[in-house]
N, CA, C, O and the ligand as a Tripos MOL2 file, in Angstrom:
@<TRIPOS>MOLECULE
protein
  233   231    59     0     0
PROTEIN
NO_CHARGES

@<TRIPOS>ATOM
      1 N         -22.6590    6.9550  -17.1070 N.3       1 MET1
      2 CA        -23.4380    7.6840  -16.1100 C.3       1 MET1
      3 C         -22.9280    7.4300  -14.6980 C.2       1 MET1
      4 O         -23.1650    8.2260  -13.7900 O.2       1 MET1
      5 N         -22.2370    6.3310  -14.5250 N.am      2 ASN2
      6 CA        -21.7670    5.9860  -13.1950 C.3       2 ASN2
      7 C         -20.4420    6.6580  -12.8440 C.2       2 ASN2
      8 O         -19.9380    6.5260  -11.7290 O.2       2 ASN2
      9 N         -19.9080    7.3540  -13.7840 N.am      3 ARG3
     10 CA        -18.6050    7.9490  -13.5530 C.3       3 ARG3
     11 C         -18.6610    8.9760  -12.4320 C.2       3 ARG3
     12 O         -19.4880    9.8880  -12.4410 O.2       3 ARG3
     13 N         -17.7710    8.8080  -11.4730 N.am      4 GLY4
     14 CA        -17.6880    9.7510  -10.3870 C.3       4 GLY4
     15 C         -18.7780    9.6230   -9.3530 C.2       4 GLY4
     16 O         -18.8800   10.4490   -8.4470 O.2       4 GLY4
     17 N         -19.5940    8.5970   -9.4790 N.am      5 ARG5
     18 CA        -20.6810    8.4250   -8.5240 C.3       5 ARG5
     19 C         -20.1390    7.9540   -7.1790 C.2       5 ARG5
     20 O         -19.4200    6.9580   -7.1050 O.2       5 ARG5
     21 N         -20.4850    8.6740   -6.1220 N.am      6 PRO6
     22 CA        -19.9630    8.2950   -4.8060 C.3       6 PRO6
     23 C         -20.4840    6.9470   -4.3400 C.2       6 PRO6
     24 O         -21.6180    6.5660   -4.6290 O.2       6 PRO6
     25 N         -19.6380    6.2340   -3.6150 N.am      7 TYR7
     26 CA        -20.0830    4.9670   -3.0530 C.3       7 TYR7
     27 C         -19.3970    4.7280   -1.7310 C.2       7 TYR7
     28 O         -18.4120    5.3810   -1.3860 O.2       7 TYR7
     29 N         -19.9350    3.7880   -1.0080 N.am      8 LEU8
     30 CA        -19.3290    3.3420    0.2300 C.3       8 LEU8
     31 C         -19.0140    1.8600    0.1160 C.2       8 LEU8
     32 O         -19.7460    1.0970   -0.5130 O.2       8 LEU8
     33 N         -17.9160    1.4730    0.7350 N.am      9 GLY9
     34 CA        -17.6290    0.0520    0.8480 C.3       9 GLY9
     35 C         -18.2530   -0.4480    2.1360 C.2       9 GLY9
     36 O         -18.0200    0.1100    3.2080 O.2       9 GLY9
     37 N         -19.0390   -1.4900    2.0280 N.am     10 VAL10
     38 CA        -19.7900   -1.9740    3.1820 C.3      10 VAL10
     39 C         -19.5630   -3.4650    3.3960 C.2      10 VAL10
     40 O         -19.5620   -4.2600    2.4560 O.2      10 VAL10
     41 N         -19.3740   -3.8100    4.6470 N.am     11 LEU11
     42 CA        -19.3100   -5.2330    4.9800 C.3      11 LEU11
     43 C         -20.6860   -5.6850    5.4540 C.2      11 LEU11
     44 O         -21.1700   -5.2490    6.4980 O.2      11 LEU11
     45 N         -21.3000   -6.5490    4.6860 N.am     12 PHE12
     46 CA        -22.6060   -7.1000    5.0440 C.3      12 PHE12
     47 C         -22.3820   -8.2420    6.0230 C.2      12 PHE12
     48 O         -21.9020   -9.3170    5.6640 O.2      12 PHE12
     49 N         -22.7420   -7.9750    7.2580 N.am     13 GLN13
     50 CA        -22.4810   -8.9790    8.2800 C.3      13 GLN13
     51 C         -23.4190  -10.1720    8.1670 C.2      13 GLN13
     52 O         -23.1210  -11.2460    8.6910 O.2      13 GLN13
     53 N         -24.5270  -10.0010    7.5020 N.am     14 CYS14
     54 CA        -25.4580  -11.1170    7.3360 C.3      14 CYS14
     55 C         -24.7940  -12.2710    6.6040 C.2      14 CYS14
     56 O         -25.0440  -13.4350    6.9160 O.2      14 CYS14
     57 N         -23.9470  -11.9510    5.6320 N.am     15 CYS15
     58 CA        -23.3030  -12.9910    4.8350 C.3      15 CYS15
     59 C         -21.7850  -12.8680    4.8510 C.2      15 CYS15
     60 O         -21.0780  -13.6140    4.1730 O.2      15 CYS15
     61 N         -21.2990  -11.9130    5.6380 N.am     16 HIS16
     62 CA        -19.8640  -11.6870    5.7040 C.3      16 HIS16
     63 C         -19.2750  -11.4750    4.3220 C.2      16 HIS16
     64 O         -18.2690  -12.0840    3.9570 O.2      16 HIS16
     65 N         -19.9060  -10.6150    3.5730 N.am     17 VAL17
     66 CA        -19.4280  -10.3210    2.2350 C.3      17 VAL17
     67 C         -19.3020   -8.8070    2.0730 C.2      17 VAL17
     68 O         -20.0920   -8.0320    2.6110 O.2      17 VAL17
     69 N         -18.2930   -8.4230    1.3230 N.am     18 TYR18
     70 CA        -18.0010   -7.0190    1.1400 C.3      18 TYR18
     71 C         -18.5290   -6.5580   -0.2170 C.2      18 TYR18
     72 O         -18.3610   -7.2350   -1.2310 O.2      18 TYR18
     73 N         -19.1740   -5.3830   -0.2100 N.am     19 SER19
     74 CA        -19.6730   -4.8670   -1.4690 C.3      19 SER19
     75 C         -19.7460   -3.3480   -1.4050 C.2      19 SER19
     76 O         -19.4240   -2.7350   -0.3870 O.2      19 SER19
     77 N         -20.1660   -2.7650   -2.4910 N.am     20 ARG20
     78 CA        -20.3080   -1.3090   -2.5450 C.3      20 ARG20
     79 C         -21.7780   -0.9420   -2.6090 C.2      20 ARG20
     80 O         -22.6030   -1.6550   -3.1820 O.2      20 ARG20
     81 N         -22.0760    0.2040   -1.9960 N.am     21 ILE21
     82 CA        -23.4160    0.7640   -2.1620 C.3      21 ILE21
     83 C         -23.2470    2.1900   -2.6540 C.2      21 ILE21
     84 O         -22.2970    2.8840   -2.2920 O.2      21 ILE21
     85 N         -24.1770    2.6030   -3.4740 N.am     22 TYR22
     86 CA        -24.0300    3.8760   -4.1610 C.3      22 TYR22
     87 C         -25.0130    4.9350   -3.6690 C.2      22 TYR22
     88 O         -26.0900    4.6360   -3.1540 O.2      22 TYR22
     89 N         -24.6000    6.1650   -3.8460 N.am     23 LEU23
     90 CA        -25.4450    7.2830   -3.4630 C.3      23 LEU23
     91 C         -26.7240    7.2870   -4.3020 C.2      23 LEU23
     92 O         -26.6960    7.0610   -5.5120 O.2      23 LEU23
     93 N         -27.8370    7.5480   -3.6300 N.am     24 ASN24
     94 CA        -29.0990    7.5480   -4.3640 C.3      24 ASN24
     95 C         -29.2510    8.8230   -5.2020 C.2      24 ASN24
     96 O         -28.4020    9.7150   -5.1770 O.2      24 ASN24
     97 N         -30.3460    8.8750   -5.9330 N.am     25 ARG25
     98 CA        -30.5470   10.0000   -6.8460 C.3      25 ARG25
     99 C         -30.6090   11.3370   -6.1190 C.2      25 ARG25
    100 O         -30.1230   12.3540   -6.6140 O.2      25 ARG25
    101 N         -31.2070   11.3150   -4.9500 N.am     26 LEU26
    102 CA        -31.3830   12.5530   -4.2110 C.3      26 LEU26
    103 C         -30.1150   13.0060   -3.5000 C.2      26 LEU26
    104 O         -30.0070   14.1450   -3.0480 O.2      26 LEU26
    105 N         -29.1620   12.0880   -3.4140 N.am     27 GLY27
    106 CA        -27.9330   12.4390   -2.7300 C.3      27 GLY27
    107 C         -28.0800   12.4590   -1.2260 C.2      27 GLY27
    108 O         -27.2490   13.0360   -0.5240 O.2      27 GLY27
    109 N         -29.1290   11.8340   -0.7250 N.am     28 THR28
    110 CA        -29.4060   11.8710    0.7100 C.3      28 THR28
    111 C         -28.8900   10.6580    1.4500 C.2      28 THR28
    112 O         -28.6850   10.7030    2.6630 O.2      28 THR28
    113 N         -28.6800    9.5830    0.7310 N.am     29 ALA29
    114 CA        -28.2830    8.3560    1.4050 C.3      29 ALA29
    115 C         -27.6210    7.3970    0.4220 C.2      29 ALA29
    116 O         -27.8170    7.4760   -0.7910 O.2      29 ALA29
    117 N         -26.8420    6.5040    0.9810 N.am     30 PHE30
    118 CA        -26.2740    5.4210    0.1940 C.3      30 PHE30
    119 C         -27.1760    4.2110    0.3680 C.2      30 PHE30
    120 O         -27.5580    3.8700    1.4870 O.2      30 PHE30
    121 N         -27.5090    3.5770   -0.7170 N.am     31 SER31
    122 CA        -28.3770    2.4150   -0.5900 C.3      31 SER31
    123 C         -27.9120    1.3110   -1.5260 C.2      31 SER31
    124 O         -27.3100    1.5560   -2.5700 O.2      31 SER31
    125 N         -28.2110    0.0980   -1.1160 N.am     32 GLY32
    126 CA        -27.8110   -1.0460   -1.9120 C.3      32 GLY32
    127 C         -28.3190   -2.3090   -1.2570 C.2      32 GLY32
    128 O         -29.1260   -2.2640   -0.3290 O.2      32 GLY32
    129 N         -27.8410   -3.4280   -1.7450 N.am     33 HIS33
    130 CA        -28.2920   -4.6830   -1.1740 C.3      33 HIS33
    131 C         -27.1720   -5.7010   -1.1570 C.2      33 HIS33
    132 O         -26.2140   -5.6310   -1.9270 O.2      33 HIS33
    133 N         -27.3280   -6.6430   -0.2550 N.am     34 CYS34
    134 CA        -26.3510   -7.7070   -0.1120 C.3      34 CYS34
    135 C         -26.3310   -8.5580   -1.3780 C.2      34 CYS34
    136 O         -27.3840   -8.9910   -1.8460 O.2      34 CYS34
    137 N         -25.1500   -8.8020   -1.9370 N.am     35 PRO35
    138 CA        -25.0520   -9.5700   -3.1770 C.3      35 PRO35
    139 C         -25.4220  -11.0380   -3.0180 C.2      35 PRO35
    140 O         -25.6540  -11.7340   -4.0060 O.2      35 PRO35
    141 N         -25.4760  -11.4960   -1.8020 N.am     36 ARG36
    142 CA        -25.7900  -12.9170   -1.5960 C.3      36 ARG36
    143 C         -27.2480  -13.1470   -1.2350 C.2      36 ARG36
    144 O         -27.9380  -13.9480   -1.8660 O.2      36 ARG36
    145 N         -27.7110  -12.4300   -0.2030 N.am     37 CYS37
    146 CA        -29.0770  -12.6970    0.2590 C.3      37 CYS37
    147 C         -30.0470  -11.5900   -0.1340 C.2      37 CYS37
    148 O         -31.2590  -11.7420    0.0250 O.2      37 CYS37
    149 N         -29.5290  -10.4920   -0.6390 N.am     38 GLY38
    150 CA        -30.4160   -9.4480   -1.1180 C.3      38 GLY38
    151 C         -30.9340   -8.5140   -0.0490 C.2      38 GLY38
    152 O         -31.8040   -7.6860   -0.3220 O.2      38 GLY38
    153 N         -30.4210   -8.6270    1.1580 N.am     39 ALA39
    154 CA        -30.8710   -7.7370    2.2210 C.3      39 ALA39
    155 C         -30.5620   -6.2930    1.8500 C.2      39 ALA39
    156 O         -29.4420   -5.9660    1.4580 O.2      39 ALA39
    157 N         -31.5560   -5.4430    1.9770 N.am     40 ARG40
    158 CA        -31.3600   -4.0540    1.5920 C.3      40 ARG40
    159 C         -30.8400   -3.2470    2.7710 C.2      40 ARG40
    160 O         -31.2260   -3.4700    3.9190 O.2      40 ARG40
    161 N         -29.9560   -2.3040    2.4620 N.am     41 ILE41
    162 CA        -29.4820   -1.4070    3.5000 C.3      41 ILE41
    163 C         -29.4710    0.0260    2.9870 C.2      41 ILE41
    164 O         -29.3640    0.2780    1.7870 O.2      41 ILE41
    165 N         -29.5810    0.9400    3.9140 N.am     42 THR42
    166 CA        -29.5030    2.3590    3.5830 C.3      42 THR42
    167 C         -28.6740    3.0520    4.6530 C.2      42 THR42
    168 O         -28.8830    2.8490    5.8490 O.2      42 THR42
    169 N         -27.7510    3.8540    4.2160 N.am     43 ILE43
    170 CA        -26.9550    4.6420    5.1490 C.3      43 ILE43
    171 C         -27.0840    6.1080    4.7670 C.2      43 ILE43
    172 O         -26.7820    6.4970    3.6390 O.2      43 ILE43
    173 N         -27.5280    6.8980    5.6990 N.am     44 LYS44
    174 CA        -27.6940    8.3200    5.4140 C.3      44 LYS44
    175 C         -26.3610    8.9750    5.1060 C.2      44 LYS44
    176 O         -25.3450    8.7030    5.7460 O.2      44 LYS44
    177 N         -26.3950    9.8350    4.1190 N.am     45 ALA45
    178 CA        -25.1900   10.5500    3.7460 C.3      45 ALA45
    179 C         -25.0450   11.7680    4.6540 C.2      45 ALA45
    180 O         -25.8500   12.6980    4.5990 O.2      45 ALA45
    181 N         -24.0300   11.7490    5.4730 N.am     46 GLY46
    182 CA        -23.8420   12.8550    6.4060 C.3      46 GLY46
    183 C         -23.2020   14.0510    5.7340 C.2      46 GLY46
    184 O         -22.3360   13.9080    4.8710 O.2      46 GLY46
    185 N         -23.6350   15.2210    6.1360 N.am     47 LYS47
    186 CA        -23.0250   16.4420    5.6180 C.3      47 LYS47
    187 C         -21.9510   16.9160    6.6020 C.2      47 LYS47
    188 O         -22.2510   17.3300    7.7220 O.2      47 LYS47
    189 N         -20.7160   16.8450    6.1630 N.am     48 GLY48
    190 CA        -19.6340   17.2560    7.0340 C.3      48 GLY48
    191 C         -19.4590   16.3310    8.2170 C.2      48 GLY48
    192 O         -18.8560   16.6920    9.2270 O.2      48 GLY48
    193 N         -19.9900   15.1460    8.0790 N.am     49 GLY49
    194 CA        -19.9370   14.2020    9.1850 C.3      49 GLY49
    195 C         -18.7580   13.2850    9.1070 C.2      49 GLY49
    196 O         -17.6210   13.7140    8.9120 O.2      49 GLY49
    197 N         -19.0360   12.0430    9.2570 N.am     50 SER50
    198 CA        -17.9730   11.0580    9.3130 C.3      50 SER50
    199 C         -17.1750   11.0220    8.0190 C.2      50 SER50
    200 O         -17.7240   11.1120    6.9210 O.2      50 SER50
    201 N         -15.8990   10.8910    8.1760 N.am     51 LYS51
    202 CA        -15.0430   10.7620    7.0020 C.3      51 LYS51
    203 C         -14.7890    9.2940    6.6680 C.2      51 LYS51
    204 O         -14.0870    8.9710    5.7110 O.2      51 LYS51
    205 N         -15.3540    8.4470    7.4500 N.am     52 SER52
    206 CA        -15.1220    7.0340    7.2350 C.3      52 SER52
    207 C         -15.6720    6.5880    5.8990 C.2      52 SER52
    208 O         -16.7810    6.9630    5.5170 O.2      52 SER52
    209 N         -14.9130    5.8030    5.2030 N.am     53 ARG53
    210 CA        -15.3660    5.2890    3.9140 C.3      53 ARG53
    211 C         -15.8860    3.8690    4.0390 C.2      53 ARG53
    212 O         -16.4360    3.2980    3.0970 O.2      53 ARG53
    213 N         -15.6980    3.3280    5.2070 N.am     54 PHE54
    214 CA        -16.0840    1.9340    5.3580 C.3      54 PHE54
    215 C         -17.0640    1.7540    6.5010 C.2      54 PHE54
    216 O         -16.8880    2.3130    7.5830 O.2      54 PHE54
    217 N         -18.0590    0.9970    6.2580 N.am     55 TRP55
    218 CA        -19.1380    0.8010    7.2140 C.3      55 TRP55
    219 C         -19.4380   -0.6880    7.3350 C.2      55 TRP55
    220 O         -19.1130   -1.4990    6.4670 O.2      55 TRP55
    221 N         -20.0590   -0.9930    8.4270 N.am     56 THR56
    222 CA        -20.5950   -2.3480    8.5440 C.3      56 THR56
    223 C         -22.0970   -2.2490    8.6430 C.2      56 THR56
    224 O         -22.6400   -1.2690    9.1550 O.2      56 THR56
    225 N         -22.7590   -3.2670    8.1510 N.am     57 ALA57
    226 CA        -24.2160   -3.2670    8.1760 C.3      57 ALA57
    227 C         -24.7040   -4.6930    8.4210 C.2      57 ALA57
    228 O         -24.0180   -5.6670    8.1100 O.2      57 ALA57
    229 N         -25.8640   -4.7850    8.9670 N.am     58 GLY58
    230 CA        -26.4310   -6.1020    9.1340 C.3      58 GLY58
    231 C         -26.8000   -6.4010   10.5700 C.2      58 GLY58
    232 O         -27.2960   -7.4880   10.8670 O.2      58 GLY58
    233 ZN        -26.6220  -11.1660    3.1660 Zn       59 ZN59
@<TRIPOS>BOND
     1     1     2 1
     2     2     3 1
     3     3     4 2
     4     3     5 am
     5     5     6 1
     6     6     7 1
     7     7     8 2
     8     7     9 am
     9     9    10 1
    10    10    11 1
    11    11    12 2
    12    11    13 am
    13    13    14 1
    14    14    15 1
    15    15    16 2
    16    15    17 am
    17    17    18 1
    18    18    19 1
    19    19    20 2
    20    19    21 am
    21    21    22 1
    22    22    23 1
    23    23    24 2
    24    23    25 am
    25    25    26 1
    26    26    27 1
    27    27    28 2
    28    27    29 am
    29    29    30 1
    30    30    31 1
    31    31    32 2
    32    31    33 am
    33    33    34 1
    34    34    35 1
    35    35    36 2
    36    35    37 am
    37    37    38 1
    38    38    39 1
    39    39    40 2
    40    39    41 am
    41    41    42 1
    42    42    43 1
    43    43    44 2
    44    43    45 am
    45    45    46 1
    46    46    47 1
    47    47    48 2
    48    47    49 am
    49    49    50 1
    50    50    51 1
    51    51    52 2
    52    51    53 am
    53    53    54 1
    54    54    55 1
    55    55    56 2
    56    55    57 am
    57    57    58 1
    58    58    59 1
    59    59    60 2
    60    59    61 am
    61    61    62 1
    62    62    63 1
    63    63    64 2
    64    63    65 am
    65    65    66 1
    66    66    67 1
    67    67    68 2
    68    67    69 am
    69    69    70 1
    70    70    71 1
    71    71    72 2
    72    71    73 am
    73    73    74 1
    74    74    75 1
    75    75    76 2
    76    75    77 am
    77    77    78 1
    78    78    79 1
    79    79    80 2
    80    79    81 am
    81    81    82 1
    82    82    83 1
    83    83    84 2
    84    83    85 am
    85    85    86 1
    86    86    87 1
    87    87    88 2
    88    87    89 am
    89    89    90 1
    90    90    91 1
    91    91    92 2
    92    91    93 am
    93    93    94 1
    94    94    95 1
    95    95    96 2
    96    95    97 am
    97    97    98 1
    98    98    99 1
    99    99   100 2
   100    99   101 am
   101   101   102 1
   102   102   103 1
   103   103   104 2
   104   103   105 am
   105   105   106 1
   106   106   107 1
   107   107   108 2
   108   107   109 am
   109   109   110 1
   110   110   111 1
   111   111   112 2
   112   111   113 am
   113   113   114 1
   114   114   115 1
   115   115   116 2
   116   115   117 am
   117   117   118 1
   118   118   119 1
   119   119   120 2
   120   119   121 am
   121   121   122 1
   122   122   123 1
   123   123   124 2
   124   123   125 am
   125   125   126 1
   126   126   127 1
   127   127   128 2
   128   127   129 am
   129   129   130 1
   130   130   131 1
   131   131   132 2
   132   131   133 am
   133   133   134 1
   134   134   135 1
   135   135   136 2
   136   135   137 am
   137   137   138 1
   138   138   139 1
   139   139   140 2
   140   139   141 am
   141   141   142 1
   142   142   143 1
   143   143   144 2
   144   143   145 am
   145   145   146 1
   146   146   147 1
   147   147   148 2
   148   147   149 am
   149   149   150 1
   150   150   151 1
   151   151   152 2
   152   151   153 am
   153   153   154 1
   154   154   155 1
   155   155   156 2
   156   155   157 am
   157   157   158 1
   158   158   159 1
   159   159   160 2
   160   159   161 am
   161   161   162 1
   162   162   163 1
   163   163   164 2
   164   163   165 am
   165   165   166 1
   166   166   167 1
   167   167   168 2
   168   167   169 am
   169   169   170 1
   170   170   171 1
   171   171   172 2
   172   171   173 am
   173   173   174 1
   174   174   175 1
   175   175   176 2
   176   175   177 am
   177   177   178 1
   178   178   179 1
   179   179   180 2
   180   179   181 am
   181   181   182 1
   182   182   183 1
   183   183   184 2
   184   183   185 am
   185   185   186 1
   186   186   187 1
   187   187   188 2
   188   187   189 am
   189   189   190 1
   190   190   191 1
   191   191   192 2
   192   191   193 am
   193   193   194 1
   194   194   195 1
   195   195   196 2
   196   195   197 am
   197   197   198 1
   198   198   199 1
   199   199   200 2
   200   199   201 am
   201   201   202 1
   202   202   203 1
   203   203   204 2
   204   203   205 am
   205   205   206 1
   206   206   207 1
   207   207   208 2
   208   207   209 am
   209   209   210 1
   210   210   211 1
   211   211   212 2
   212   211   213 am
   213   213   214 1
   214   214   215 1
   215   215   216 2
   216   215   217 am
   217   217   218 1
   218   218   219 1
   219   219   220 2
   220   219   221 am
   221   221   222 1
   222   222   223 1
   223   223   224 2
   224   223   225 am
   225   225   226 1
   226   226   227 1
   227   227   228 2
   228   227   229 am
   229   229   230 1
   230   230   231 1
   231   231   232 2
@<TRIPOS>SUBSTRUCTURE
     1 MET1         2 RESIDUE 1 A MET
     2 ASN2         6 RESIDUE 1 A ASN
     3 ARG3        10 RESIDUE 1 A ARG
     4 GLY4        14 RESIDUE 1 A GLY
     5 ARG5        18 RESIDUE 1 A ARG
     6 PRO6        22 RESIDUE 1 A PRO
     7 TYR7        26 RESIDUE 1 A TYR
     8 LEU8        30 RESIDUE 1 A LEU
     9 GLY9        34 RESIDUE 1 A GLY
    10 VAL10       38 RESIDUE 1 A VAL
    11 LEU11       42 RESIDUE 1 A LEU
    12 PHE12       46 RESIDUE 1 A PHE
    13 GLN13       50 RESIDUE 1 A GLN
    14 CYS14       54 RESIDUE 1 A CYS
    15 CYS15       58 RESIDUE 1 A CYS
    16 HIS16       62 RESIDUE 1 A HIS
    17 VAL17       66 RESIDUE 1 A VAL
    18 TYR18       70 RESIDUE 1 A TYR
    19 SER19       74 RESIDUE 1 A SER
    20 ARG20       78 RESIDUE 1 A ARG
    21 ILE21       82 RESIDUE 1 A ILE
    22 TYR22       86 RESIDUE 1 A TYR
    23 LEU23       90 RESIDUE 1 A LEU
    24 ASN24       94 RESIDUE 1 A ASN
    25 ARG25       98 RESIDUE 1 A ARG
    26 LEU26      102 RESIDUE 1 A LEU
    27 GLY27      106 RESIDUE 1 A GLY
    28 THR28      110 RESIDUE 1 A THR
    29 ALA29      114 RESIDUE 1 A ALA
    30 PHE30      118 RESIDUE 1 A PHE
    31 SER31      122 RESIDUE 1 A SER
    32 GLY32      126 RESIDUE 1 A GLY
    33 HIS33      130 RESIDUE 1 A HIS
    34 CYS34      134 RESIDUE 1 A CYS
    35 PRO35      138 RESIDUE 1 A PRO
    36 ARG36      142 RESIDUE 1 A ARG
    37 CYS37      146 RESIDUE 1 A CYS
    38 GLY38      150 RESIDUE 1 A GLY
    39 ALA39      154 RESIDUE 1 A ALA
    40 ARG40      158 RESIDUE 1 A ARG
    41 ILE41      162 RESIDUE 1 A ILE
    42 THR42      166 RESIDUE 1 A THR
    43 ILE43      170 RESIDUE 1 A ILE
    44 LYS44      174 RESIDUE 1 A LYS
    45 ALA45      178 RESIDUE 1 A ALA
    46 GLY46      182 RESIDUE 1 A GLY
    47 LYS47      186 RESIDUE 1 A LYS
    48 GLY48      190 RESIDUE 1 A GLY
    49 GLY49      194 RESIDUE 1 A GLY
    50 SER50      198 RESIDUE 1 A SER
    51 LYS51      202 RESIDUE 1 A LYS
    52 SER52      206 RESIDUE 1 A SER
    53 ARG53      210 RESIDUE 1 A ARG
    54 PHE54      214 RESIDUE 1 A PHE
    55 TRP55      218 RESIDUE 1 A TRP
    56 THR56      222 RESIDUE 1 A THR
    57 ALA57      226 RESIDUE 1 A ALA
    58 GLY58      230 RESIDUE 1 A GLY
    59 ZN59       233 GROUP 0 **** ****
């Protein structure tokens, strides 16, 4: 089921750890959590917006 599912690579500044977050069911945002401390993040999925694949959060 995960095949082809869009994701973003995110640097969690809270723990300085890199991980992936995946597009939610609605396709409106990427959401996930820090693998170390569990901090949740959400990044809105832009339509025709940024082409950047990498984000920082925290
Ligand atoms: Zn963290």
